[in-house]
Every structure is written in structure tokens, then in C-alpha cells.
C-alpha positions as CSV (number, residue, x, y, z in Angstrom):
1,M,-35.2,-99.9,-5.5
2,K,-35.9,-96.9,-7.5
3,N,-35.1,-93.6,-5.8
4,P,-38.6,-91.9,-5.6
5,D,-37.0,-88.5,-6.2
6,Q,-35.8,-89.6,-9.7
7,S,-39.3,-89.6,-11.1
8,I,-40.3,-86.2,-9.5
9,N,-39.6,-82.9,-11.1
10,V,-38.5,-81.3,-7.9
11,P,-35.1,-81.1,-6.1
12,S,-34.0,-84.3,-4.3
13,R,-33.9,-82.4,-1.0
14,W,-37.2,-82.3,0.8
15,V,-37.7,-80.0,3.7
16,V,-40.4,-81.2,6.2
17,L,-41.7,-78.2,8.2
18,D,-44.1,-77.1,10.8
19,T,-45.1,-73.7,12.1
20,E,-46.6,-72.7,15.5
21,T,-48.8,-69.6,15.1
22,T,-51.0,-67.2,17.1
23,G,-54.2,-68.7,15.5
24,V,-55.8,-70.6,12.7
25,I,-56.5,-67.9,10.1
26,A,-53.3,-67.9,8.0
27,T,-53.6,-64.5,6.5
28,R,-54.2,-62.8,9.9
29,E,-51.9,-64.6,12.3
30,Q,-48.3,-64.3,13.4
31,I,-45.7,-67.1,13.3
32,V,-44.5,-68.0,16.8
33,S,-41.9,-70.6,15.8
34,I,-40.6,-72.6,12.8
35,G,-39.2,-76.1,12.7
36,A,-37.9,-78.0,9.8
37,V,-35.7,-81.0,8.9
38,A,-34.4,-82.2,5.5
39,V,-35.0,-85.6,3.9
40,V,-32.6,-86.7,1.3
41,Q,-32.7,-90.0,-0.6
42,G,-35.4,-91.2,1.7
43,E,-33.5,-90.5,4.9
44,I,-33.9,-87.8,7.6
45,Q,-30.9,-85.6,7.9
46,P,-30.8,-84.4,11.5
47,Q,-27.8,-82.3,10.9
48,D,-29.7,-80.4,8.2
49,S,-32.4,-78.8,10.2
50,F,-33.8,-75.4,11.2
51,E,-35.4,-74.1,14.4
52,C,-36.4,-70.6,15.3
53,V,-38.6,-68.8,17.8
54,I,-39.9,-65.4,16.7
55,R,-40.3,-62.7,19.3
56,Q,-43.9,-61.8,20.1
57,P,-45.2,-58.6,21.7
58,Y,-48.0,-60.4,23.6
59,N,-49.4,-63.7,24.7
60,S,-52.0,-65.2,22.3
61,S,-54.6,-67.8,23.2
62,S,-52.4,-70.4,21.2
63,V,-49.9,-70.4,24.1
64,V,-51.9,-73.2,25.7
65,V,-51.0,-75.3,22.6
66,H,-47.4,-74.6,21.8
67,G,-46.3,-73.3,25.3
68,I,-44.2,-70.4,24.0
69,T,-45.0,-67.4,26.1
70,Q,-44.2,-63.8,25.3
71,D,-41.5,-63.8,27.9
72,E,-39.9,-66.9,26.5
73,S,-40.1,-65.5,22.9
74,E,-38.3,-62.4,24.1
75,R,-35.6,-64.4,25.9
76,R,-34.8,-66.9,23.1
77,G,-36.5,-65.4,20.1
78,T,-35.3,-63.7,16.9
79,G,-36.9,-60.7,15.1
80,E,-39.4,-61.8,12.4
81,T,-37.7,-60.3,9.4
82,E,-34.4,-61.9,10.4
83,A,-36.0,-65.3,11.1
84,L,-37.9,-65.4,7.8
85,K,-34.8,-64.5,5.8
86,A,-32.9,-67.2,7.5
87,F,-35.6,-69.7,6.8
88,S,-35.8,-68.7,3.1
89,E,-32.1,-69.3,2.8
90,Y,-32.4,-72.6,4.6
91,I,-35.1,-74.0,2.3
92,G,-33.4,-72.8,-0.9
93,D,-35.4,-74.4,-3.8
94,S,-36.3,-77.6,-2.0
95,C,-39.8,-79.1,-2.1
96,L,-41.6,-78.4,1.2
97,V,-43.5,-81.1,3.0
98,G,-46.0,-80.8,5.9
99,H,-49.1,-82.1,7.5
100,H,-51.9,-79.9,6.2
101,V,-49.0,-77.9,4.7
102,D,-51.3,-75.4,2.8
103,F,-51.7,-73.5,6.1
104,D,-47.9,-73.4,6.7
105,V,-47.1,-72.3,3.1
106,T,-49.9,-69.7,3.2
107,I,-48.8,-68.0,6.5
108,L,-45.1,-68.2,5.5
109,N,-45.9,-66.7,2.1
110,H,-48.1,-63.9,3.7
111,R,-45.5,-63.0,6.4
112,M,-42.6,-63.1,4.0
113,K,-44.3,-60.8,1.5
114,E,-45.0,-58.3,4.3
115,K,-41.6,-58.4,5.8
116,T,-39.3,-59.1,2.9
117,G,-41.4,-58.1,-0.1
118,R,-41.1,-61.6,-1.6
119,G,-43.0,-64.8,-0.8
120,I,-41.8,-68.4,-1.2
121,R,-42.3,-70.1,-4.5
122,N,-41.2,-73.6,-3.5
123,P,-43.3,-76.6,-4.6
124,Y,-45.0,-78.4,-1.7
125,L,-46.5,-81.7,-0.7
126,D,-49.2,-82.5,1.9
127,T,-48.6,-85.7,3.8
128,M,-52.3,-86.1,4.6
129,E,-53.2,-85.8,0.9
130,L,-50.5,-88.4,0.2
131,V,-51.9,-90.8,2.8
132,I,-55.4,-90.5,1.4
133,A,-54.1,-91.1,-2.2
134,M,-52.1,-94.2,-1.1
135,E,-55.1,-95.6,0.8
136,N,-57.3,-95.2,-2.3
137,A,-54.7,-96.9,-4.3
138,Q,-54.6,-99.7,-1.7
139,Q,-50.9,-99.1,-1.2
140,I,-51.3,-98.8,2.6
141,D,-53.8,-100.1,5.1
142,P,-56.8,-97.7,5.6
143,R,-56.9,-95.7,8.8
144,P,-59.3,-97.0,11.4
145,S,-60.9,-93.6,11.6
146,P,-61.1,-92.3,8.1
147,N,-62.5,-88.9,9.1
148,D,-59.7,-88.2,11.6
149,F,-57.2,-86.1,9.6
150,G,-55.0,-85.1,12.6
151,L,-51.3,-85.8,13.0
152,D,-52.0,-87.8,16.1
153,A,-54.1,-90.2,14.1
154,L,-51.3,-90.7,11.6
155,C,-48.8,-91.3,14.5
156,R,-51.1,-94.1,15.9
157,H,-51.6,-95.6,12.4
158,F,-47.9,-95.7,11.6
159,N,-46.8,-96.4,15.2
160,V,-44.7,-93.2,15.4
161,K,-43.8,-91.9,18.8
162,R,-45.3,-88.5,19.5
163,S,-42.2,-86.9,21.0
164,G,-42.1,-83.1,21.0
165,R,-45.8,-82.9,19.9
166,H,-47.1,-79.3,19.4
167,T,-43.6,-77.9,19.0
168,A,-42.5,-76.8,15.5
169,P,-39.3,-78.9,15.5
170,G,-41.1,-81.9,17.1
171,D,-44.0,-81.9,14.7
172,A,-41.7,-81.5,11.8
173,F,-39.6,-84.5,12.8
174,I,-42.7,-86.6,13.5
175,T,-44.1,-85.7,10.1
176,A,-40.7,-86.5,8.5
177,L,-40.8,-90.0,10.1
178,I,-44.2,-90.6,8.5
179,F,-43.1,-89.1,5.2
180,I,-40.1,-91.4,4.8
181,R,-42.3,-94.4,5.4
182,L,-44.7,-93.3,2.7
183,L,-41.8,-92.6,0.3
184,S,-40.4,-96.1,0.8
185,I,-43.8,-97.7,0.2
186,S,-44.5,-95.5,-2.9
187,A,-41.0,-96.3,-4.3
188,N,-41.9,-99.9,-4.5
189,R,-45.5,-99.7,-5.6
190,D,-46.0,-96.5,-7.6
191,P,-43.0,-94.2,-7.8
192,E,-45.0,-91.7,-9.9
193,M,-47.6,-91.1,-7.2
194,V,-45.6,-88.7,-5.0
195,G,-44.7,-86.5,-7.9
196,K,-48.3,-86.2,-9.1
197,L,-49.3,-84.8,-5.7
198,V,-46.6,-82.1,-5.5
199,H,-48.2,-78.6,-5.8
200,P,-46.4,-75.9,-7.7
201,G,-45.2,-73.0,-5.6
202,M,-47.4,-70.0,-5.0
203,Q,-47.0,-67.3,-7.5
204,E,-46.3,-63.7,-6.7
């Protein structure tokens, strides 16, 4: 089997990530937590992971989704600047992967620029975009509900257990499970497809 990373002009280490935030407008919100795990040569590397809660000054309406209250963030959280610098060091120059990852990349870029003066320039790949492309190429079975683009729908379709759902580390790991399945199928049927869907990093 050809290693899918060999045909892609990105590093062989992928970082699958998720962010929990105070809302849905990326350029206005705060990051509540970040979770990530690396994928190397088509395998999840649990020992190569990142998890961080960022201290928040108030409870936002999104607490009902991610469950991290202001008190909890104060108890186990890290300052935003410190957290973002640590995450930047963790990802290095790896290709980022996520479900609807444009949002995660945008908010990370926005917050990093504000706090550190420099955004992230890593290339990135959206798993939902990859699923749709592979469906259109008849590489995978079509989803029963083609207009459902949520992560839960992909979990049902690929029979992935939704453990830790709506937590940043949990959603990152779930997305990684889906991603490695897609990588394996693509490696056999069209090794070039994944590389074609990688977006260049955001420019300063």
C-alpha cells in the first residue's frame, strides 16, 4: 500500500484538532479549550496529543454545549497567551485536520494574531470536504442524509463511537478515527485526492 502522505506536499505528521469556543462567529469569540492528536503514517498517536483549557472571565451561553464553566476554567485553565504559544509549538509545521476546520483555523489565527502578533500558517484539511469528494468519486458509500454535515452524522455513517462528544479532546479523537479510515480508503483508490484538498495556510 502506498503511504498517502508520500503524494502530498505537506509534512507526514497530521494534527487533528478541535476547539470549543464562546460562540459561532470566529472573529468575535474566545477559545474555551483546544484538543488535538497527531496522526502519523495513517495511525493515531495518543502519546502525541495536546489538551488545554483557557481561563475565561465569564460564563458564555456555549457552556451548555461544552460544559466548561468560568469556575472550572479558573481552576484548571491556562492563560490565553501561554496556551496559544504552547499550541503553536505543538503543531509545528504539521498539516491541520478538522471537521469544518475553517472555523477552528480562523479563530486560532485571529486569537494568535491578537495575543502573539503572529497567526498560524499551517496547511489544513477539512474532513467534511474530504468525505463529500470521496462520495462524489464513489470511493465510499454515500451518507443516508446527504444534507447532514454534522460530526454525529459521520460517526453514525462510519460506526465510530461518540465518546467525549462536545469536548475538544474528544471531538479531535473522534475526527481522527474518521480521518484514518478515509486515509486508508484513499490510499488504495486515489492517493492524490487527499493532497488536492489540502488548503494552503492563511497568509499574514
